[in-house]
C-alpha positions in Angstrom: -50.6 32.4 80.7 -51.0 35.5 82.7 -49.5 33.8 85.7 -46.5 32.5 83.7 -46.0 35.9 82.2 -46.0 37.5 85.7 -43.6 35.0 87.1 -41.2 35.5 84.2 -41.4 39.2 84.7 -40.6 38.8 88.4 -37.6 36.6 87.5 -36.3 39.2 85.1 -36.8 41.8 87.8 -34.8 39.8 90.3 -31.9 39.6 87.8 -32.0 43.3 87.3 -32.0 43.9 91.0 -28.2 43.9 91.3 -27.7 46.7 88.8 -30.3 49.1 90.2 -28.7 52.2 91.7 -31.5 54.5 92.9 -33.5 51.8 94.7 -32.1 48.5 95.7 -35.5 47.0 95.2 -37.1 44.0 93.5 -38.5 45.0 90.2 -37.1 48.6 90.3 -35.7 48.3 86.7 -39.1 47.5 85.1 -40.6 50.9 84.9 -39.5 54.6 85.2 -39.5 56.1 88.7 -42.7 58.0 88.0 -44.7 54.7 88.0 -43.8 53.8 91.5 -46.6 54.0 94.0 -46.0 54.2 97.8 -48.3 53.0 100.5 -47.9 52.5 104.3 -49.6 50.0 106.5 -49.8 51.0 110.2 -52.2 50.8 113.1 -54.2 48.0 114.6 -56.3 47.5 111.5 -53.2 46.9 109.3 -50.8 45.2 111.7 -51.9 42.6 114.3 -49.2 42.4 117.0 -48.5 40.8 120.4 -45.6 40.0 122.7 -44.7 36.3 123.4 -42.5 34.3 125.7 -39.6 32.6 124.0 -39.7 28.9 124.9 -36.0 28.3 124.7 -33.0 28.5 122.4 -29.9 26.5 121.8 -27.0 27.8 123.8 -24.6 24.9 123.2 -21.1 26.2 122.4 -22.1 29.8 122.9 -19.1 32.1 122.3 -19.7 33.7 125.7 -20.8 32.3 129.1 -23.3 34.5 130.9 -23.9 34.6 134.7 -25.6 37.1 137.0 -28.9 38.4 138.4 -30.7 41.4 136.9 -33.9 43.2 138.1 -35.5 45.2 135.3 -38.6 47.3 136.2 -40.3 46.3 133.0 -38.9 42.9 132.2 -38.7 41.6 135.7 -36.0 39.3 137.0 -33.4 37.4 134.9 -31.1 34.9 136.5 -28.4 33.5 134.3 -25.9 30.7 134.9 -23.7 28.3 132.8 -22.3 24.8 132.7 -19.0 23.8 131.3 -16.6 20.9 131.1 -12.9 21.5 131.9 -9.9 19.4 130.7 -6.2 18.9 131.2 -3.7 21.2 129.6 -1.2 18.4 129.2 -1.4 14.7 128.2 -1.3 13.7 131.9 -0.2 14.9 135.3 1.7 13.5 138.2 1.5 15.6 141.4 4.7 14.3 142.9 5.6 12.9 146.3 4.1 14.8 149.3 1.9 16.9 147.1 -0.6 19.2 148.8 -2.9 22.0 147.7 -2.0 25.6 148.6 -5.0 27.3 146.9 -7.3 27.0 143.9 -8.8 29.8 141.8 -11.3 29.9 138.9 -10.2 32.8 136.7 -12.5 34.1 134.0 -11.9 36.8 131.4 -14.6 39.4 131.1 -16.1 40.1 127.7 -18.8 42.6 128.6 -21.7 43.1 130.9 -25.3 44.4 131.1 -26.9 46.3 134.0 -25.5 48.0 137.1 -22.0 46.8 137.9 -21.8 48.9 141.1 -24.1 46.4 142.8 -22.2 43.3 144.2 -22.9 39.8 142.9 -22.5 36.5 144.7 -21.4 33.7 142.4 -21.5 30.1 143.4 -19.5 27.2 141.8 -20.5 23.6 141.9 -19.2 20.3 140.6 -21.7 18.9 138.0 -23.0 15.5 139.4 -23.9 13.8 136.1 -22.3 13.3 132.7 -22.8 16.0 130.1 -22.4 13.7 127.1 -22.3 16.0 124.1 -22.8 13.9 120.9 -26.4 12.9 121.6 -27.8 16.0 123.1 -28.8 19.5 122.1 -28.3 22.0 125.0 -31.0 24.6 125.3 -31.4 27.6 127.6 -33.7 25.5 129.9 -31.4 22.5 130.1 -30.0 21.7 133.5 -27.9 19.0 135.2 -27.7 17.9 138.8 -24.8 19.3 140.8 -23.1 18.5 144.0 -21.7 20.4 147.0 -20.7 24.0 146.8 -17.1 24.6 145.8 -17.2 28.4 146.0 -19.3 31.2 147.4 -17.8 34.5 146.2 -19.2 38.0 146.6 -17.6 40.8 144.4 -18.4 44.0 142.5 -18.0 43.3 138.8 -15.1 45.3 137.2 -15.4 44.4 133.5 -13.4 47.4 132.4 -10.7 47.4 135.0 -7.3 46.1 133.9 -5.8 43.4 136.1 -2.5 41.5 136.0 -2.9 39.6 139.3 -0.4 36.8 139.4 0.3 37.1 135.6 2.3 39.9 134.0 1.0 39.0 130.6 -2.6 39.6 131.5 -3.9 42.7 129.7 -7.6 42.5 130.3 -10.2 42.4 133.2 -10.7 39.2 135.1 -12.6 37.8 138.0 -10.8 35.3 140.3 -13.0 33.1 142.4 -11.4 31.2 145.3 -12.3 27.5 145.2 -12.4 25.1 148.2 -9.0 23.4 148.6 -10.8 20.2 149.2 -11.2 19.8 145.4 -7.5 20.0 145.0 -6.8 17.4 147.7 -9.3 15.1 146.0 -7.6 15.5 142.7 -4.2 14.8 144.2 -5.3 11.7 146.1 -6.9 10.3 142.9 -3.9 10.5 140.5 -5.1 7.5 138.5 -7.8 9.7 136.9 -5.1 12.0 135.5 -3.4 9.6 133.1 -5.2 11.2 130.1 -7.7 13.9 129.3 -10.4 11.3 128.6 -9.8 9.6 132.0 -10.0 13.0 133.7 -13.2 14.1 132.0 -14.9 10.8 132.7 -14.0 11.4 136.4 -14.9 15.1 136.6 -18.1 16.1 134.8 -17.6 19.8 134.9 -18.6 23.1 136.7 -21.8 24.9 137.2 -21.5 28.6 137.9 -24.6 30.4 139.2 -25.6 33.7 140.8 -27.5 34.4 143.9 -30.6 36.8 143.6 -29.8 40.5 144.3 -32.0 43.1 145.9 -30.8 45.9 143.7 -30.7 46.2 139.9 -27.8 43.9 139.6 -26.0 42.9 136.4 -25.2 40.1 133.9 -21.5 39.4 133.3 -20.2 38.0 130.0 -17.1 35.7 130.2 -14.9 34.3 127.5 -14.0 30.8 128.8 -12.1 30.0 125.6 -9.5 32.6 126.3 -6.3 31.0 127.3 -6.3 33.2 130.5 -9.5 31.7 131.6 -8.8 28.5 133.7 -9.1 26.6 136.9 -5.7 26.8 138.5 -4.4 24.7 141.4 -1.5 26.1 143.3 0.3 23.2 145.1 3.7 22.1 146.4 5.4 18.7 146.8 8.6 17.5 148.4 10.6 19.2 145.6 8.8 22.2 144.2 6.1 24.8 144.5 4.1 25.2 141.3 0.6 25.2 139.8 -1.4 23.4 137.2 -4.2 24.7 134.9 -7.4 23.1 133.7 -9.0 24.9 130.8 -12.1 25.0 128.5 -11.8 24.0 124.9 -14.2 24.6 122.0 -14.4 20.8 121.8 -15.9 20.6 125.3 -19.5 21.0 126.3 -20.5 24.4 127.6 -23.9 26.0 127.6 -25.9 28.8 129.2 -29.0 28.4 131.3 -31.6 31.2 131.5 -34.4 31.8 134.0 -36.9 34.7 133.8 -39.6 35.9 136.1 -41.7 38.6 134.5 -44.2 38.8 137.4 -41.4 40.6 139.4 -41.7 43.7 137.2 -43.1 47.0 138.3 -44.8 47.4 135.0 -45.3 43.9 133.8 -45.5 43.0 130.1 -48.9 41.8 128.9 -48.2 38.6 126.9 -50.2 37.0 124.1 -52.7 39.8 123.8 -53.3 41.4 120.4 -55.7 43.9 121.9 -53.0 45.5 124.0 -50.3 46.5 121.5 -49.3 50.0 122.5 -45.8 48.7 123.1 -43.9 45.7 121.8 -40.9 44.0 123.4 -37.9 41.9 122.5 -35.3 40.4 124.9 -32.2 38.2 124.5 -31.5 35.1 126.6 -34.6 33.2 125.5 -36.8 36.0 126.9 -39.3 37.8 124.8 -40.2 38.1 121.1 -42.8 40.1 119.2 -45.1 38.8 116.6 -46.4 40.8 113.7 -49.1 39.9 111.2 -50.2 41.9 108.1 -53.7 40.6 107.6 -54.8 42.9 104.7 -51.8 42.9 102.3 -53.0 40.1 100.0 -56.6 41.5 99.9 -55.3 45.0 99.2 -53.3 43.7 96.2 -56.2 41.6 95.0 -58.6 44.5 95.1 -56.5 46.4 92.5 -57.5 43.8 89.9 -54.0 43.9 88.4 -50.6 42.2 89.0 -48.8 44.0 91.8 -45.0 43.9 91.8 -43.4 44.8 95.2 -40.4 47.1 94.4 -39.6 47.5 98.1 -41.2 46.7 101.5 -39.6 48.1 104.6 -40.7 47.1 108.1 -39.8 50.1 110.4 -39.8 50.0 114.2 -39.1 53.0 116.5 -38.0 52.8 120.1 -40.3 53.7 123.0 -38.5 55.8 125.6 -39.4 57.7 128.7 -42.4 56.4 130.7 -43.7 53.0 129.8 -46.9 52.1 131.6 -45.9 54.4 134.4 -42.3 53.3 134.8 -39.2 55.0 133.3 -37.5 53.0 130.5 -33.9 53.6 131.4 -32.1 53.0 128.1 -28.8 54.1 129.5 -28.8 51.3 132.0 -30.6 48.9 129.7 -29.1 49.7 126.4 -30.6 48.6 123.1 -29.3 45.5 121.2 -27.1 46.2 118.3 -29.1 44.1 115.9 -32.5 42.4 115.6 -33.7 39.6 113.3 -37.0 39.0 111.7 -38.1 35.5 110.7 -41.2 33.8 109.2 -43.5 32.3 111.8 -44.9 28.8 111.4 -48.2 27.5 112.8 -46.4 25.5 115.6 -44.5 28.5 116.9 -41.2 27.6 115.1 -39.9 29.7 112.3 -38.0 29.8 109.0 -35.5 32.2 107.5 -36.9 34.9 105.2 -35.7 34.9 101.6 -34.7 38.5 102.1 -32.2 37.6 104.8 -30.4 35.4 102.3 -29.7 38.4 100.1 -27.3 39.8 102.8 -27.2 42.2 105.7 -26.7 45.3 103.5 -30.1 44.6 101.9 -32.0 43.0 104.8 -30.5 45.3 107.5 -31.8 44.9 111.1 -29.2 47.1 112.7 -30.2 49.5 115.5 -29.6 53.1 114.5 -29.0 55.3 117.6 -29.6 58.5 115.6 -33.1 57.6 114.7 -33.8 55.1 117.5 -35.0 52.8 114.8 -34.5 49.3 113.4 -35.7 48.6 109.8 -35.8 45.5 107.7 -36.2 45.2 103.9 -38.7 42.3 103.5 -39.8 42.8 99.9 -39.6 39.2 98.8 -41.7 38.1 101.9 -44.4 40.7 101.1 -44.4 39.6 97.4 -45.0 36.1 98.5 -48.0 37.2 100.6 -49.4 38.9 97.5 -48.9 35.9 95.3 -50.4 33.5 97.8 -53.6 35.5 97.9 -55.9 36.4 100.8 -57.1 32.9 101.5 -53.6 31.5 102.2 -52.4 30.9 105.7 -50.5 33.8 107.2 -48.8 33.3 110.6 -46.8 36.5 110.4 -43.3 37.4 111.5 -41.3 36.9 114.7 -39.0 39.7 115.9 -36.0 38.6 118.0 -32.8 40.1 119.3 -29.8 38.8 117.2 -27.4 36.4 118.9 -29.6 36.1 121.9 -27.5 33.4 123.6 -24.5 35.8 123.9 -26.0 39.0 125.4 -28.7 40.0 127.8 -30.1 43.1 126.1 -33.7 44.1 125.5 -35.7 46.7 123.5 -39.2 48.3 123.6 -40.7 49.8 120.5 -44.0 51.4 119.6 -46.7 49.0 118.6 -49.6 49.5 116.1 -51.8 50.9 119.0 -49.2 53.4 120.2 -50.5 56.8 121.2 -47.6 58.3 119.3 -49.1 57.8 115.9 -45.9 58.9 114.1 -43.8 56.3 115.8 -46.0 53.2 115.3 -44.5 50.1 113.8 -45.2 50.4 110.1 -44.7 48.6 106.8 -43.8 51.0 103.9 -44.4 49.5 100.4 -43.3 50.8 97.0 -45.0 48.9 94.3 -45.8 48.9 90.6 -49.0 47.8 88.8 -48.2 45.4 86.0 -50.9 45.1 83.3 -50.8 42.3 80.7 
């Protein structure tokens, strides 16, 4: 009966949650404010933490296509590339008598960058050599396809903020234009039977792979919006009657995905992975890079030792950025800026995860946004902690994973103070406001 009474009380508290003004917390309407008790869990005894590799993530149909090479003194080397199908922009095409290629260009609209754009990049473009059938596959960050001979080898300095209207007076954004080998156009023109429909063309031409050569400097990652109508593969050609061009484009119905490679051994101050004894700093990185794992081993026992029902009014996980020197190397947060948002999920035994119930309440409650004024990210995880208390100290507890949000669409990373940080005031901590409910 005590258990039933407690669960009923918790249910009433959840209903009352929406009307609470002073504290947007579970159970805050049950008792007057004077009955709230506050406790903080911090340090290696209270929080077990480690940094882990991210195996992979789905990058199919990512809103942005990422390519570049980046050398980070702490996170090592990241080399990013992408694959995409292209299609006709008309029902069919006839090149006309005497058609011949004048030039070909792959134009891509910038949508951001990460790193040092003063350093030149060398992009290479290839024709994909095998079918990228979309219905039966999930495309992950470690998925790859065979590709054929090189279609382009283009060195340039990224200018993602520089307006350009080359060859197009209506273009009001920055672009990169990669010259493509004219042999591709001649091949298209001489095989007109494959251009009778979009299906026929896409069965003939599998798509493009765009990669970046390694750089010796810091380098950068460029974000491109291939779905913009001003992103295209354009063939300039003439025939016996006219001089014109034809565009191939990318559609949200076509296969496109990002491919990510990381080499952490190339760092000047390498991250120590999978080591709970070395948790002075914790790390997260987009592009299927790095995640942090946090376990609160004593929460359930702490609640049990009070010999009363414990109602979690609020539980906040607070993380503070680590700046300056990290293991002897400067953490340049101007060059390597922080992600705008993180996400916390419930870890499972096999390394997968599930969404926290707190996240379903909404971002205003759950949060996860980076605050540049405090250099902090906090999450409200009250329901998760309440579940730990209810489950008891003997229940399995695999902890939480901390990721960057939308990791397939940006290349950002963040370092924050772990439970073993020498800066004791900045250590990751769990602040709990709770009430004791006696029958």
